[in-house]
C-alpha angles and dihedrals in degrees: 000000000000129000122259115240090232098047139039089225121098117249124224123239118250120246130022124323124247112276093032115156123231122232089270094053099256122130115255124222142160121248117243100175142001139194137179133211132175092284109039157340113272117198126187116207134207091253091059098256122132115208123190130198131180118268117272117235095259089055094046088057094045125097115256090248091054092045092050094059096080117153133189113227143158092059093303099314100101139049114211134193106198095190090054098033089227131139131198122189117237086228087072091057093047094041093232133127114274093233092055091054093047092051090047090051089054101255116146122219112226124188122227107237092206090058094044093056091053091062 
């Protein structure tokens, strides 16, 4: 932790700490790179792990060139194939709830006051 400029006390980082577990007990992480081959999607995470999952149907039908152009976006929470215009959440690869990953990545959930009053 680093010190605040207004106080001699150390300030805590926002968001979850590395190695945090999701609500289902799996370790959360942010994707840093991804690649696909004929058998699966391979994702490398910020904690050094590489996790692989079988290809989804839209990737099985894609050309190898289209499949190979996998990109990480949304601050490490999404995998994107621009040639196919398809997105897969990193939560799918990790097998964790989407909300747990978003909180871990530092996203804040805000409520819409207009929707709350309608309830």
